[in-house]
C-alpha positions in Angstrom: 12.5 -8.9 20.7 16.1 -7.9 21.4 16.5 -6.6 17.8 14.2 -3.6 18.6 15.8 -0.7 20.4 12.6 1.2 21.2 9.5 2.8 19.8 10.1 6.5 19.0 7.4 9.2 19.0 7.5 11.1 15.7 6.2 14.3 17.4 8.2 14.7 20.6 11.0 12.1 20.2 10.2 10.3 23.4 11.1 6.6 23.3 9.3 3.5 24.8 10.0 -0.2 25.2 7.7 -2.3 23.0 6.0 -3.6 26.2 5.3 0.0 27.5 2.8 1.0 24.9 0.5 -0.8 22.5 0.1 1.9 19.8 0.9 5.6 20.2 2.8 8.0 22.5 0.2 8.9 25.2 1.4 12.5 25.3 -0.4 13.3 22.0 -3.6 11.4 22.2 -4.3 9.3 19.1 -1.9 11.4 17.0 1.3 10.3 18.7 2.3 7.8 16.1 5.6 6.0 16.9 8.3 4.4 14.7 9.9 1.1 15.4 13.6 1.6 15.8 15.9 -1.4 15.3 19.4 -2.5 16.5 20.9 -3.4 13.1 24.1 -5.0 14.4 22.4 -8.2 15.7 20.1 -8.2 12.7 23.1 -8.2 10.4 24.5 -11.1 12.2 21.3 -13.2 11.7 20.6 -12.2 8.2 22.6 -11.2 5.1 22.1 -11.1 1.4 23.9 -14.4 0.8 21.5 -16.2 3.2 18.5 -14.6 1.4 19.8 -15.8 -1.9 19.7 -19.4 -0.6 16.3 -19.0 1.1 13.4 -21.0 -0.2 10.9 -19.0 1.8 9.4 -16.7 -0.8 7.1 -14.7 1.5 7.6 -11.6 3.7 8.8 -14.0 6.4 12.1 -14.4 4.6 12.9 -11.1 6.3 11.8 -12.1 9.8 14.8 -10.7 11.6 13.8 -7.3 10.2 10.3 -7.5 11.4 8.9 -6.7 14.8 8.1 -10.3 15.8 9.8 -13.1 17.6 11.9 -15.5 15.5 9.7 -18.4 16.4 6.4 -16.5 16.1 3.7 -18.5 14.3 2.6 -16.8 11.1 -0.5 -17.0 8.9 -0.4 -19.8 6.3 -1.4 -17.6 3.3 1.5 -16.7 0.9 2.0 -13.0 1.5 4.9 -11.3 -0.4 7.4 -11.9 -3.2 5.0 -10.5 -5.8 6.4 -10.2 -9.3 8.5 -7.3 -10.5 7.9 -7.0 -14.2 10.4 -5.4 -16.5 8.1 -3.2 -18.6 10.3 -2.8 -21.7 7.5 -1.9 -24.1 6.0 0.6 -21.8 9.4 2.1 -21.1 10.0 2.5 -24.9 6.6 4.2 -25.4 7.4 6.7 -22.6 11.0 7.4 -23.7 12.5 5.6 -20.7 15.2 3.0 -20.6 14.3 1.1 -17.4 10.9 0.7 -16.0 9.5 -2.0 -13.7 6.0 -2.6 -12.4 5.6 -4.3 -9.0 2.3 -6.1 -9.0 0.9 -6.4 -5.5 -2.5 -7.2 -7.0 -1.1 -10.8 -6.9 -1.3 -11.0 -3.1 -3.9 -13.4 -1.5 -6.7 -10.9 -1.1 -5.5 -9.0 -4.2 -4.0 -5.9 -2.6 -0.8 -4.5 -1.0 -2.6 -4.3 2.4 -2.0 -8.1 3.0 1.5 -7.2 4.0 0.4 -5.1 7.0 -2.5 -7.4 7.9 -0.2 -10.4 8.1 1.8 -8.5 10.8 -1.4 -7.4 12.5 -2.6 -11.0 12.9 0.8 -12.0 14.4 0.8 -9.1 16.8 -2.9 -9.7 17.8 -2.2 -13.3 18.6 0.9 -12.3 20.5 -1.4 -10.1 22.6 -4.0 -12.9 23.0 -6.6 -10.7 21.4 -10.1 -12.1 21.1 -11.1 -9.7 18.3 -9.1 -7.7 15.8 -10.6 -4.6 14.1 -9.8 -2.1 11.4 -11.4 0.7 9.4 -10.8 0.8 5.7 -12.0 2.0 2.4 -12.0 -1.7 1.4 -8.6 -3.2 0.8 -7.1 -3.1 4.3 -10.4 -4.5 5.5 -10.4 -7.4 3.0 -6.7 -8.1 3.8 -7.4 -8.3 7.5 -10.5 -10.4 6.9 -8.7 -12.9 4.7 -5.7 -13.2 7.0 -7.9 -13.6 10.0 -9.9 -16.3 8.2 -6.7 -18.2 7.6 -6.1 -18.6 11.3 -9.8 -18.4 12.5 -9.3 -15.1 14.3 -12.6 -13.2 15.0 -12.6 -9.7 13.5 -14.9 -6.7 13.1 -14.5 -4.5 10.0 -15.7 -0.9 9.5 -16.0 0.4 5.9 -18.0 3.1 4.3 -21.2 1.7 2.8 -20.0 3.2 -0.6 -17.1 0.7 -0.7 -17.0 -1.3 -4.0 -19.1 -4.4 -3.9 -16.2 -6.7 -4.7 -14.5 -5.6 -1.5 -17.6 -5.9 0.6 -18.1 -9.4 -0.9 -14.7 -10.4 0.2 -15.4 -9.4 3.8 -18.6 -11.3 3.9 -17.2 -14.3 2.2 -14.3 -14.5 4.7 -16.8 -14.4 7.5 -16.0 -11.1 9.1 -18.5 -9.1 11.2 -19.0 -6.1 8.8 -20.1 -2.6 9.8 -21.2 -0.6 6.7 -20.9 3.0 8.0 -23.2 5.6 6.6 -20.5 8.1 6.1 -16.9 8.6 4.9 -13.7 6.6 5.5 -12.9 9.1 8.2 -16.2 8.5 9.9 -15.5 4.8 9.8 -12.1 5.3 11.2 -13.3 7.3 14.2 -16.1 4.8 15.0 -13.6 1.9 14.8 -11.2 3.7 17.2 -14.1 4.2 19.7 -15.2 0.6 19.4 -11.6 -0.7 19.9 -11.1 1.3 23.0 -14.6 0.4 24.4 -14.3 -3.3 23.8 -10.6 -3.9 24.1 -10.2 -5.1 20.5 -6.8 -5.2 18.9 -6.6 -2.2 16.6 -5.0 -2.6 13.1 -5.7 1.0 12.0 -2.9 2.6 10.0 -1.4 5.8 11.4 -2.2 4.4 14.9 -0.7 0.9 15.0 3.0 1.4 14.3 3.5 -2.2 13.2 1.5 -1.7 10.0 4.4 0.3 8.4 6.7 -2.7 9.3 4.6 -5.0 7.2 4.4 -2.6 4.3 8.1 -2.0 4.2 8.7 -5.5 2.9 7.8 -4.3 -0.6 11.1 -2.3 -0.5 13.1 -5.3 0.5 11.6 -7.3 -2.4 12.1 -4.6 -5.0 15.7 -4.1 -4.1 16.4 -7.9 -3.8 14.7 -8.5 -7.2 16.8 -5.8 -8.7 20.0 -7.5 -7.5 20.3 -5.0 -4.6 20.7 -2.1 -7.1 18.2 0.4 -5.7 16.0 2.2 -8.3 16.2 5.9 -8.8 12.5 6.6 -8.2 9.6 4.7 -6.9 6.0 5.8 -7.8 3.3 4.9 -5.2 -0.3 6.1 -4.8 -1.0 7.8 -1.5 -4.2 8.0 0.6 -3.7 7.5 4.3 0.1 7.6 3.8 1.0 4.3 5.4 2.2 2.6 2.2 4.7 5.3 1.2 5.8 5.6 4.8 6.4 1.9 4.8 8.3 2.0 1.5 10.5 4.6 3.0 11.1 2.6 6.2 12.2 -0.4 4.3 14.7 1.5 2.3 16.1 3.1 5.4 16.5 -0.4 6.9 18.4 -1.5 3.8 20.7 1.6 3.8 21.4 1.0 7.5 22.5 -2.6 6.8 24.6 -1.5 3.8 22.6 -3.6 1.5 21.9 -0.7 -0.9 24.1 2.3 -1.5 21.6 5.1 -2.1 18.0 6.2 -1.3 15.5 6.2 -4.2 13.4 9.3 -4.6 9.8 8.6 -3.5 7.0 10.0 -5.7 3.7 10.2 -3.9 0.7 10.3 -6.2 -2.6 11.6 -4.9 -6.0 12.0 -6.6 -6.9 15.6 -7.2 -10.0 15.1 -5.1 -8.0 13.7 -2.2 -4.8 15.8 -2.2 -4.2 16.6 1.5 -0.5 15.6 1.4 0.1 17.2 -1.9 -1.4 20.5 -0.6 0.7 20.4 2.5 3.9 19.6 0.6 3.3 22.2 -2.0 2.4 25.0 0.5 4.8 24.1 3.2 2.0 23.4 5.7 2.4 21.5 9.0 0.4 18.3 8.7 -0.1 18.2 12.5 -2.2 21.4 12.3 -3.5 21.3 8.8 -7.3 20.6 9.1 -9.0 17.7 7.2 -10.2 18.3 3.7 -13.3 16.9 1.9 -12.0 13.9 -0.1 -13.8 12.6 -3.2 -12.2 10.4 -5.9 -13.0 7.3 -7.9 -9.9 5.8 -6.4 -11.6 4.8 -3.2 -8.4 3.2 -1.8 -6.6 6.5 -1.7 -9.6 8.7 -0.5 -8.7 10.2 2.8 -9.8 13.6 4.2 -7.2 13.3 7.0 -4.3 11.0 6.1 -3.7 9.1 9.3 0.0 8.3 8.6 0.7 11.8 7.4 3.9 12.3 9.4 5.6 9.3 7.9 4.2 10.1 4.4 5.5 13.6 4.4 8.9 12.5 5.6 9.1 9.9 2.9 8.9 12.5 0.1 10.9 15.2 1.8 13.8 13.1 3.1 14.3 11.4 -0.2 14.1 14.4 -2.5 11.0 13.1 -4.1 7.7 14.9 -4.8 4.0 14.8 -4.5 1.9 15.0 -7.6 -1.8 14.9 -8.3 -3.8 13.2 -11.0 -7.4 13.6 -12.0 -10.0 10.9 -11.9 -9.9 10.9 -15.7 -6.2 10.4 -15.8 -6.5 7.6 -13.3 -9.2 5.8 -15.4 -7.1 6.2 -18.6 -4.1 4.7 -16.8 -6.0 1.4 -16.1 -6.1 0.2 -19.7 -2.8 1.9 -20.6 -1.0 -0.1 -17.9 -2.9 -3.3 -18.7 -2.1 -3.1 -22.4 1.4 -2.0 -21.9 2.6 -4.7 -19.6 -0.4 -7.0 -18.7 -1.0 -5.7 -15.2 -4.7 -5.0 -14.4 -4.8 -2.4 -11.6 -7.7 -0.9 -9.6 -7.9 2.9 -9.7 -5.6 3.5 -6.8 -2.9 1.2 -8.3 -3.3 2.8 -11.7 -2.9 6.2 -10.1 0.8 5.5 -9.6 1.2 4.9 -13.3 -0.8 8.1 -14.1 1.6 9.9 -11.8 4.6 8.6 -13.8 3.0 10.0 -16.9 2.5 13.3 -15.1 6.1 13.4 -13.9 7.3 12.7 -17.5 5.2 15.5 -18.9 6.6 17.9 -16.3 10.2 17.0 -17.0 10.7 15.5 -13.5 12.1 12.2 -14.8 15.2 11.6 -16.9 15.2 8.9 -19.6 18.1 7.0 -18.0 16.5 6.7 -14.6 15.6 3.3 -13.2 11.9 3.6 -12.2 9.6 1.3 -10.3 5.8 1.7 -10.3 3.9 -0.1 -7.5 0.4 -1.5 -8.4 -1.3 -1.7 -5.0 -4.4 -3.6 -6.0 -6.1 -5.8 -8.6 -8.5 -4.3 -11.1 -11.0 -7.0 -10.1 -11.4 -5.1 -6.9 -13.4 -2.5 -8.8 -14.9 -3.8 -12.0 -17.3 -0.8 -12.3 -14.4 1.5 -12.6 -12.6 -0.8 -15.0 -15.6 -0.7 -17.3 -15.7 3.1 -17.1 -12.0 3.1 -18.0 -12.4 1.0 -21.2 -15.4 3.0 -22.2 -13.4 6.1 -21.8 -10.8 4.9 -24.3 -13.5 3.6 -26.7 -13.1 -0.1 -26.2 -16.4 -1.9 -26.3 -17.4 -5.6 -26.9 -19.0 -6.7 -30.2 -22.4 -8.3 -30.1 -23.0 -11.0 -32.7 -25.6 -13.6 -33.5 -24.1 -17.1 -33.4 -23.5 -17.3 -37.2 -20.2 -17.2 -39.1 -21.7 -14.6 -41.5 -22.3 -12.2 -38.6 -18.9 -12.8 -37.2 -17.4 -12.1 -40.7 -19.3 -8.8 -40.7 -17.7 -7.7 -37.5 -14.2 -8.8 -38.4 -14.3 -7.1 -41.8 -15.4 -3.9 -40.0 -12.7 -4.1 -37.3 -9.7 -5.6 -39.1 
């Protein structure tokens, strides 16, 4: 991988060759997260915007020279990437905006953004000859790894809280994963997974530990900017739990700036649930995320529930270095955003995905967004991931089904009452 300069520790700045370490800087235990640093000159010689325009590979692999894998590395067969970017004209008008897009990653193979990282994890695991791949997750990263592993018959062990939504657990079992339902929180599942991986020598996909997960997630930024004709948006709204997604979004934008493919850095708006607001608190109060203790996290948006965000260094840098902001939204605001987003542009989001849209509404109410700004909201997961929450959401806004007997007279009664 001659296009990679080194892996750089985000705490002490020490650098390593990719073959020197598997995951983190050993000087800081499990906290020494590293960043993949690229040599952009040879990358620019292999890939340019004109070549991309002619490419017929509409997956994340169209950006292979910008990914930490060999050019001839075999990749999973599932179609990961190139999700639609919808111009939400009606929503924009309702909000007093001129330009609003919704990036719908609920359209990925296992219906969440996490497929982007898991695709890289599978490639890297097979590169290492790993017999087993493992991860801890609130549900989506687990389902993503489970599905991608199933596509290449890669054995895997998944750790999730037993409170994870049934739809996500059903995915894991259907794909044939070995599933550990942990009697505890996501943070408990994470620690147990870490211990198991070290004990049994499994390849560890965990975010905030495996540096290559950010590299998969950054592909969403490549797609957004390419789909906008390489005109970077002014702001990108993204929900934040562990912090790996917003860190990946930032990394992708930095890659594009370094290559000269975009001419400015969008402001990144990190949206957290009020009940899981570690990064918001740290940003608001100027706290050091390396020393700030864990919080107790509780939110209906299980995908962004994290007492100790594992990729907090990258997540904090993403907001600070782009002049963005962290905002919090209540569970009620998140639920209300599910039907609002669905009815405004036809995108059905799970709570974590809808949180990003709820964050946009909050930003508008606080005067943080100008009407002429070009804004992208990322939906990180399908509403079918958590049907129970969707039903709560529609009940909250007063939408209920009508029960009729199978006669035209009874149907007429309902229609005359409703229309």
